Structure formats: C-alpha cells, structure tokens
N, C-alpha and C positions, 0 to 999 in steps of 0.2 A: 709325411714325420715330424713331429712336433722337436721343438728342439731338446725339451727335457726328454724325451722319448731316443733321442740321438745320444744324449747325454748319459743317459741309464745303458743303453745299449754297448755304450763305447768302454763305459767302469764296467759293466760284467763280461767284455772280453778282456779284458784286461786282467780281471779276476780270473780268469780260466788259463791266460797263459801266466801270470804269479802261482798260480798253483799246479801247473803240469810241469812250471819249471822247478818249483824245490821238490815235488812231489821224485822228479830224475834225479837231484840232487840226494835226496832222501836216498836212491839207489845204489847211488855211485860212492854215495860215503861208505855204505853198510860195511864193507869189510876194510876200511879205513882206520889206524890206530884209534884210540879215543882223542887223542888232544887235536889230530887231525880232522875228523870226524866235526868236532867241536865249532875247529876253524870255518868249515865250511858251510857248519848248520847256525849258527851265529845270529846270521843276517836271516835268515829264513826265519828263525824265531822269531825275532821284531818285525819282519814282513808281514808273516800270517798273522802274527798277535794285533800290529797297526787294524789290518783289516776287518781280523775277527770282531774289533771295538765297533764299527757301526750296524745300526741295525739292518735290517734286512742282506746283511751279506752270504755271499753263497752257501750251501753243506756241504761242498767242496774244499771253501777254506777253510771251515771249522773242523775238517776231518786232517787235511794236511795239515795244520799248527796242532793236533790233538797227536800227530804222529810223531812230529819232530818235537813235542816237548815230552812226548815218552821218553825219546832217543836221552833227549838232559838226563830226566829225574828218577831213570831207571840207573845211573851211572852214581857210584858210590861219590866219585868226587866231582861230580858237578860241579854244587858248591863254590868248592876251592880253585878250581877250574878259573873262575872267572876274578873271584879275591887275588891267584897268584897274579894273572893278568895285568889284574891295575897295577898290582904292586911290585911286581917288574918293569911297568913304563914310570912309574914313578923314580925308581932306583937308577933309570938310565935317564932322567933327567941332567941335563949337567949343571953339576953346581953352581948356584948362585943364580940360576935361570929365574928370570922377571916374569910377572904376569903380563898378560896382551901381546908376549913375544909368540914368533912361529911357534918351537919346540913345547912353550905352556898349554899354546891354543890347540893342539895336537889332545894332549895328555889332558885337559881338562874338556876335551868332545871325548874321548875314550871313558872317561870318569864317567860321565852322565851319562853315555850309551849303557854303559853298563849297568851301575845304581839303580837307575832310575827306570831304563827303557826297555832291560833285559832282564834282572831279575824279576820285574814284576810277572813273567811271565811262567815262571818255575813255583808253584807250588807246593813245597818241599819242606822239612821240619831242617835239613839241612841250609838252605838257603834262608829260612825265618831268622838262624843262628845268624848268620853272617850280618843280615839285615838289622836284626836286633843289636847286636853291637857294634853297629855303624853310627846309632842314634845318640850315641857318647861322643865320638870322631869330628872332631871341630878343625882337622885339618882342611885346608885347601878352601878356608874361608875368605871370602874374596874382600880385596879392600876398597877401602871407600871410594865410592865416586866421583869424578874429577869434573868440574864445573867444562867442560870439555867432553864430557863421556855419554854418548847417545847410544849406548847399547846398557843393558843389564846382565851382571856374571848367574854366573850357576850357581846355589847356592852350597855350603858345605855338606860334606858326605850325610850327615845329620839329618840334613831336610832332605834328600835325596831318597834317603833310607826312609822317611815317612812315606811319601808316594809311590814309593814301590808296595811296600807294604799295605797301603791300599787301595792297593790294585790287585794285591796276589790272591785275593779270595779268599779272605778269613773270614770265618765263622765267624757272627756277632762281632764286627770290627767296632771298636770306638771312634772310628770318622769314618766319614761315605768316600767313595771313593775320588771326588774332586773337593774333597779339603784342599785349604791351602797351602802353601809353605810358610809359618812364622812360629814364634816360641810357641805359643800357647798350644797347638796342636804338635809339638816336638814334645811337650812338655807331658802332655794325653798319652803319647806313645810310651813316653818314658815311663810316665805309668803304670800302662799294658804291661812292659815287659817287664819290670821288675822280677815279677812274680814267677814269671816265666820264663823266666831266666834263672830263676832260683828254684825252680824243679814244683813250687806249691802250686801252680795252676796249669792244666793242659790246656791245649788249643786245638780246634779241626780246621779245615778246608772246606768250602760249600763245595758238595759234591761226590765228598767221601765219608764213608761209615766209620773210620776211625779218628782216633784222639791223637797228640803226642804230649807226654811230658817227657821233661829236660833231664838229665842230669845234670851232677856239679861238674862233669867234664866236657861237656857237652854235647857227650851220647846221648839218646834219648831212646822212651818206651814206646810201643807203638798198642794204643787200646782200643777195642771195640765200641761205637761211640753205646750201644747197649749195658754195656758196664759202668760206664761213666754217669750214665744218668741213674741206672740204681743207685751206683755209689752218693751221685747225689741229694735224690730222695731221704735214702739212710742217715746221711745229716743231716737233713732238714727233720724228719721224724725224733731224730734223735735230739736236735735243740727245741722242739715241743714238747717232748717227755719231759726234759729236764726242766724247761720252765715250768711244765705243771708241776713236776716235783717241789717247787721253789713257793710257788704261787699256791698250788692244788684247784681243786677240779671249783666248777664255777659257782656251786653253790656256800663253796668254800670262800670264793673270793668276797661273794656279799657279804658272808658274814664278819669277815676281816674289814671289809669297807666300813659296817654299818657299826663296828668294836670303837672303830677307829674315829669314826662321826662323835661316838657318844663321847668318848676321850678328849675330843677336842672341845666339846659342849661345857662339859662336865668342867675341864681346864679355864673356861671363860667364862662360867658363872663363879666359881672361884678368884677368879682373876678382880672381877668388878666387884665382888664384895669385899676385898680387899681395900682396892680403891676408894668403893664409900666409906673403911672404916680406918 
C-alpha cells in the first residue's frame, strides 16, 4: 500500500469514528434541556463543520453535520445562546484583567471559537442579526504588537464577524469565503448590512427557497423566493415604464434628439454672426 493510500485510509477511519461519536452524542442529548444540549453539541458542530469543509469528505460527515446543525437552527434561541455565553464570560473576567494573561487568553479563545468558528455554521436570520451587529463592535481590539511579540492576536469582534458572514452561505455574498480580515472588507460588509438591518433589503441562504427581511425590532418575516423575484421584476418594469413616460417611445426620442441638434445648430449660427458683426 502506498503512503498516500495509508493516509487516505487513516483519514477515512477517523472520519467514520468521529461521525459515529457525534451521532451517538446527538442521540444522548435528544432529551436534554436546550442549554445542556447546546453545550454538548457545540463541539460537534465545529468538528463536523470543519471536516465538511474539505473536498472528498464522506456522506456520513455531511449527514451528521446537517443533523447537528438542524438541532441548533430549529431552536428559537440558538443565536442568543452563543451571544449570552460570550457576554457572560466577558463579565466574569476579573476587573483590570490584562491582555496575554491566563484568564484573558481563555476569553480570547472562546471569543474566536464562538463568533468566527461556530456561528459561521448556522445559516439563520437570528445568527445574521447577531453577526451584523458585531460588525460595529470594536471591543477586544488587540493592543499594538511589541517588538518582543512573536504571535498575532485575534482581531476585534467586527472582523471575526466578517469571516463568519463570508462562510455562513449567504446567496450573493459581497465577498468570497476566503476574503481576509481588513478595514476595506469590513467596510464592504457594513455597506451590505445597512439596508439589511433597516429592512430595506431581504437576504437568503444558498440551498433555501425563502428570503428574510428584518423588521425594526430585529424580528423578521419569511418570504418565498418566487414572491421576491416577482416583486423585483415588477419594480424593474415600473422603472422602465416610468422612464418611457419621461423620455417617450423610441421614435419620440429621435425626434427630441433631432430638435435639440437643430436648436443647437441655430444658436451656433447666431453666435457666429454676432461675433462677425
């Protein structure tokens, strides 16, 4: 057996073991209270989501991931569970805790794990609302690097939210999955989020046949995509009709253009005669 074949076999065996483990965890947690269930399955969501990101993953990985994902998104408070978990950890930090100390390092790991590495696996309007609001959250901005520092700190919550939004599976995402965390890309996401947050635009996820539109209070309405497509066509046709009312039909537009040219030519002749005189 070739070395490549050995590695491939080991990976398949590990995949099978992990899939079996998390399928059993799903069964064990089925009768648990919601918060306990989420505590158990959060790691499985990240684990299966990570393995699913590789080309050639097994169907079992995809099936288990979808089952765990569904356990979260079907629960009304799944987004708040993660938000509250992070804020509780923040509030439990001793006053005056400095960066690069034990308690703060633990909090930073949790922050990245939740915002960037977990919420990205939950395509729901509730999670988009949380991530969209994180785009303006500059808390946890790392201090400037020192000359003795040989590592890079994780970025502020706003940048972690950018990465999560890029991976969450939005249809017509303004940036690709692997776009880097920088100020320009953060500005792009804020431009996308503004009309979404205000309820002036709807959004949808790949593989879903509905779109979502937020209300002012953060709740949302669900719209069949066929209805939104029909509405967009009606708006486009209305714009065309209004333009024709102002500009006229093609023959009328040519007449307007010719009259305009004739008027311009007459004015130029009059101007030339005046200059000669």
